[in-house]
C-alpha positions as CSV (number, residue, x, y, z in Angstrom):
1,M,18.1,8.6,-49.3
2,G,16.6,5.3,-48.2
3,L,14.5,5.0,-51.3
4,A,15.1,2.8,-54.4
5,C,17.5,4.4,-56.9
6,T,16.0,6.2,-60.0
7,W,16.9,4.4,-63.2
8,F,18.0,6.0,-66.5
9,I,16.9,4.5,-69.8
10,R,18.0,5.5,-73.2
11,A,15.2,6.9,-75.3
12,G,17.2,7.4,-78.5
13,P,20.5,8.8,-79.8
14,G,21.9,11.2,-77.3
15,R,18.8,11.2,-75.0
16,C,18.0,9.7,-71.6
17,L,14.7,9.6,-69.8
18,L,14.1,9.2,-66.1
19,R,12.3,6.1,-65.1
20,P,10.7,5.8,-61.6
21,P,11.4,2.7,-59.6
22,S,8.7,0.0,-59.5
23,S,6.0,0.5,-56.9
24,R,6.9,-2.8,-55.3
25,L,10.5,-1.7,-54.6
26,L,9.3,1.7,-53.3
27,C,6.8,0.2,-50.9
28,R,9.4,-2.3,-49.6
29,D,12.0,0.4,-48.9
30,L,9.4,2.7,-47.3
31,Q,8.2,0.0,-44.9
32,A,11.7,-0.9,-43.9
33,N,12.5,2.7,-43.2
34,F,9.3,3.3,-41.2
35,A,9.9,0.1,-39.1
36,K,13.3,1.4,-38.0
37,K,11.6,4.5,-36.5
38,L,8.9,2.7,-34.5
39,K,9.4,2.4,-30.8
40,P,7.4,0.0,-28.7
41,V,5.2,1.5,-26.0
42,G,3.3,0.2,-23.0
43,D,-0.4,-0.8,-23.2
44,E,-3.3,0.7,-21.3
45,S,-3.0,-1.8,-18.6
46,G,0.2,-0.3,-17.5
47,K,2.3,-3.3,-18.7
48,A,5.3,-2.2,-20.6
49,S,6.5,-3.9,-23.8
50,P,9.9,-5.7,-23.7
51,C,11.6,-2.5,-24.9
52,S,10.1,-0.3,-22.1
53,P,10.9,-0.4,-18.4
54,P,8.1,-1.7,-16.2
55,L,6.0,0.7,-14.2
56,N,7.0,0.9,-10.5
57,P,4.4,0.8,-7.7
58,E,4.4,4.6,-7.3
59,Q,3.5,5.0,-11.0
60,L,0.7,2.4,-10.8
61,E,-0.7,4.0,-7.7
62,R,-0.7,7.4,-9.5
63,I,-2.6,5.9,-12.4
64,R,-5.1,4.4,-10.0
65,R,-5.6,7.8,-8.2
66,N,-6.0,9.6,-11.5
67,K,-8.6,7.2,-12.7
68,E,-10.5,7.5,-9.4
69,A,-10.3,11.3,-9.5
70,A,-11.7,11.3,-13.1
71,L,-14.6,9.1,-12.0
72,Q,-15.3,11.4,-9.1
73,R,-15.4,14.4,-11.4
74,L,-17.7,12.6,-13.8
75,A,-20.0,11.5,-11.0
76,S,-20.1,15.0,-9.5
77,R,-22.0,16.1,-12.6
78,S,-24.5,13.4,-12.2
79,V,-25.0,13.2,-8.4
80,P,-28.6,14.0,-7.3
81,A,-29.3,17.0,-5.1
82,G,-29.2,16.3,-1.4
83,F,-26.9,13.3,-1.6
84,G,-24.6,13.1,1.4
85,E,-20.9,13.6,0.6
86,G,-19.5,10.5,2.2
87,W,-22.1,8.4,0.5
88,R,-21.4,10.1,-2.8
89,R,-17.7,9.2,-2.8
90,Q,-18.4,5.5,-2.2
91,L,-21.3,5.2,-4.6
92,A,-19.9,7.4,-7.4
93,G,-19.8,4.5,-9.9
94,E,-23.6,4.2,-9.8
95,F,-24.2,7.8,-10.9
96,T,-22.5,7.4,-14.2
97,T,-24.3,4.2,-15.3
98,P,-27.0,4.2,-18.0
99,Y,-29.7,2.8,-15.7
100,F,-29.2,5.6,-13.2
101,S,-29.4,8.3,-15.9
102,Q,-32.6,6.7,-17.1
103,L,-34.0,6.5,-13.6
104,M,-33.3,10.2,-12.9
105,A,-34.9,11.1,-16.2
106,F,-38.0,9.0,-15.4
107,V,-38.4,10.6,-11.9
108,A,-37.9,14.1,-13.4
109,D,-40.6,13.4,-16.0
110,E,-42.9,12.0,-13.3
111,R,-42.6,15.2,-11.2
112,K,-43.8,17.2,-14.2
113,R,-46.9,15.1,-14.6
114,H,-47.8,13.9,-11.1
115,T,-47.4,14.7,-7.4
116,I,-44.4,12.6,-6.3
117,Y,-43.3,11.8,-2.7
118,P,-41.0,12.6,-1.1
119,P,-40.0,16.0,-2.4
120,P,-36.7,16.1,-4.3
121,Q,-34.6,17.5,-1.4
122,Q,-35.8,14.6,0.9
123,V,-35.3,11.6,-1.4
124,F,-31.8,11.0,0.0
125,T,-32.4,12.0,3.6
126,W,-30.9,8.7,4.7
127,T,-27.5,9.8,3.3
128,Q,-27.6,13.0,5.4
129,M,-28.0,11.5,8.9
130,C,-24.7,9.9,9.3
131,D,-21.6,9.0,7.2
132,I,-21.7,5.7,5.3
133,S,-18.9,4.3,7.4
134,D,-20.8,5.0,10.6
135,V,-23.8,2.8,9.8
136,K,-24.4,0.2,12.5
137,V,-27.9,-1.1,11.8
138,V,-29.9,-1.5,8.6
139,I,-33.7,-1.6,8.5
140,L,-35.0,-2.3,5.0
141,G,-38.4,-1.1,3.8
142,Q,-40.1,-1.4,0.5
143,D,-42.0,1.7,-0.8
144,P,-42.3,5.3,0.5
145,Y,-45.5,6.4,2.1
146,H,-47.8,7.8,-0.6
147,G,-49.9,10.3,1.5
148,P,-49.3,14.0,1.8
149,S,-46.4,15.1,4.1
150,Q,-45.6,11.5,5.1
151,A,-42.5,10.3,3.3
152,H,-39.3,12.2,4.0
153,G,-36.5,9.7,2.9
154,L,-36.4,7.4,5.9
155,C,-38.4,4.1,5.8
156,F,-41.2,3.7,8.3
157,S,-40.7,7.3,9.4
158,V,-43.1,10.2,8.8
159,Q,-42.7,13.9,9.3
160,R,-44.2,15.8,12.2
161,P,-47.1,16.4,12.9
162,V,-48.3,13.5,10.7
163,P,-49.5,10.7,13.1
164,P,-47.5,7.4,13.0
165,P,-49.0,5.0,10.4
166,P,-50.1,1.5,11.6
167,S,-46.8,-0.3,11.0
168,L,-44.9,2.3,12.9
169,E,-47.4,2.1,15.8
170,N,-46.8,-1.6,15.9
171,I,-43.0,-1.0,16.0
172,Y,-43.6,1.3,19.0
173,K,-45.7,-1.3,20.7
174,E,-42.9,-3.9,20.4
175,L,-40.3,-1.3,21.7
176,S,-42.4,-0.6,24.7
177,T,-42.2,-4.3,25.8
178,D,-38.6,-4.8,24.6
179,I,-36.7,-1.6,25.7
180,E,-36.9,-0.5,29.3
181,D,-38.3,3.0,29.8
182,F,-39.4,3.3,26.2
183,T,-42.5,5.4,25.8
184,H,-44.4,6.4,22.7
185,P,-42.8,9.7,21.5
186,G,-46.1,11.2,20.2
187,H,-44.8,11.5,16.7
188,G,-43.5,9.3,13.9
189,D,-40.2,11.0,13.0
190,L,-37.3,8.5,13.3
191,T,-34.5,10.9,12.7
192,G,-33.1,10.3,16.1
193,W,-32.4,6.7,15.2
194,A,-30.9,7.6,11.8
195,K,-28.4,10.0,13.4
196,Q,-27.1,7.2,15.6
197,G,-26.2,5.0,12.6
198,V,-29.5,3.3,11.9
199,L,-30.0,3.2,8.1
200,L,-33.7,3.4,7.3
201,L,-33.6,2.4,3.6
202,N,-36.5,1.8,1.3
203,A,-35.9,-0.4,-1.7
204,V,-37.8,2.2,-3.9
205,L,-37.2,5.8,-3.1
206,T,-40.1,7.7,-4.8
207,V,-43.8,7.1,-5.4
208,R,-46.8,8.8,-7.0
209,A,-49.3,10.3,-4.6
210,H,-51.9,7.7,-3.6
211,Q,-50.4,5.1,-5.9
212,P,-48.3,2.6,-4.0
213,N,-45.6,0.8,-5.9
214,S,-46.0,3.1,-8.9
215,H,-42.2,3.6,-9.2
216,K,-41.5,-0.1,-8.7
217,E,-39.0,-1.7,-11.2
218,K,-37.8,1.6,-12.6
219,G,-34.3,1.3,-11.4
220,W,-34.4,2.2,-7.7
221,E,-34.1,-1.5,-6.7
222,Q,-30.8,-1.8,-8.6
223,F,-29.5,1.4,-6.9
224,T,-30.5,0.3,-3.4
225,D,-29.1,-3.1,-4.0
226,A,-25.8,-1.4,-4.7
227,V,-26.0,0.4,-1.4
228,V,-26.6,-2.8,0.5
229,S,-23.8,-4.5,-1.4
230,W,-21.3,-1.7,-0.5
231,L,-22.2,-2.0,3.2
232,N,-22.0,-5.8,3.1
233,N,-18.6,-5.8,1.4
234,N,-16.9,-2.9,3.2
235,L,-18.2,-2.8,6.8
236,D,-18.2,-5.5,9.5
237,G,-20.6,-6.5,12.3
238,L,-23.7,-4.7,10.9
239,V,-27.1,-5.7,12.2
240,F,-29.7,-6.2,9.4
241,M,-33.3,-6.2,10.5
242,L,-35.3,-7.9,7.7
243,W,-39.0,-7.6,8.3
244,G,-41.2,-9.5,5.9
245,A,-40.6,-11.5,2.7
246,Y,-39.6,-8.6,0.6
247,A,-36.8,-7.3,2.9
248,Q,-35.6,-10.9,3.4
249,K,-35.3,-11.4,-0.3
250,K,-33.4,-8.1,-0.7
251,G,-31.0,-9.1,2.0
252,S,-30.5,-12.6,0.8
253,S,-27.0,-11.8,-0.4
254,I,-25.7,-10.5,2.9
255,D,-22.7,-12.3,4.3
256,R,-24.0,-13.9,7.4
257,K,-20.6,-14.8,8.7
258,R,-19.6,-11.1,8.5
259,H,-22.8,-9.5,9.7
260,H,-25.8,-10.3,11.9
261,I,-29.3,-11.0,10.5
262,L,-32.5,-10.6,12.5
263,Q,-35.6,-11.5,10.6
264,T,-39.3,-11.8,11.2
265,V,-42.7,-10.9,9.7
266,H,-43.5,-7.4,8.6
267,P,-45.0,-5.1,11.4
268,S,-48.1,-4.3,9.3
269,P,-51.5,-5.1,10.9
270,L,-51.9,-8.0,8.5
271,S,-48.9,-9.9,9.8
272,V,-47.7,-8.4,13.1
273,H,-49.3,-11.1,15.3
274,R,-47.5,-13.8,13.4
275,G,-44.1,-13.1,15.0
276,F,-43.3,-9.4,15.1
277,F,-44.7,-8.9,18.5
278,G,-42.2,-10.5,20.9
279,C,-39.3,-10.7,18.4
280,R,-37.2,-8.4,20.7
281,H,-35.1,-7.2,17.7
282,F,-34.2,-3.9,19.4
283,S,-32.7,-5.4,22.5
284,K,-31.0,-8.2,20.5
285,T,-29.5,-5.5,18.2
286,N,-27.9,-3.7,21.1
287,E,-26.5,-7.0,22.5
288,L,-24.9,-7.7,19.1
289,L,-23.5,-4.2,18.8
290,K,-21.9,-4.5,22.3
291,K,-20.3,-7.8,21.3
292,S,-18.8,-6.0,18.3
293,G,-17.5,-3.2,20.4
294,K,-20.0,-0.7,19.1
295,K,-22.1,1.8,21.0
296,P,-25.7,0.5,21.3
297,I,-28.6,2.4,19.9
298,D,-30.7,4.5,22.3
299,W,-34.1,3.6,20.8
300,R,-35.8,6.2,23.1
301,A,-34.0,9.1,21.5
302,L,-36.7,10.3,19.2
């Protein structure tokens, strides 16, 4: 049945012995029989072979949705605590990367050995204030405050009743001359800005107590670069405030035809008199938002 015929050979008077076919004939017939049963199939890219019908747009879309859902399920097992839902959906691809797993392991180990700021539930406060699609303004910082009860996941901001640090005091001074009726709020909590769509994002999101830049180059920069990249590529008319050389370098890839860039020196006491005072970035930001058809920020709402 599809195999080479068995041969009879005479072994002597009145006797016959069975002789199997040669292995070469047997292999040839088996290969031919197996080839008849093979059916071409499509490859993983969704492209069908010449013998298969092509996938229609509905099938391709279903494949795309299934892949996206699988990625979301995988990411949900890796997403850090306290991460805002809207941000999680858009940044899901980062949570499954080797660098992010290594970063989370590093921070977890650091918390076992040292006091780390901010506390775990406040590392991603910036994702809890507004949805990622509602961001209108981005202020980039560098490193969290490293003193007790200061850092809470928003750059330049400190928790009450901690007094505002020097850089934030200088920000308030500029606001008092730039924004009509602005008065010092008596605290340093910038949550009121964040809820209006001002993303207050540090490049590095954790730090050892009293050791500035101790978590530098551990992976946070790559993650926050991914955040900036998503905003740059998916939203329009954002205003980026880049204060100081570090923030300006981090924002160097921003599409300046698509977004607005305001840059000057850092508001720290060492540089504030070299251009931060008088920059009027807050009133300029509101003018740009109005031109883009967006509601301006009430900088007094703190």
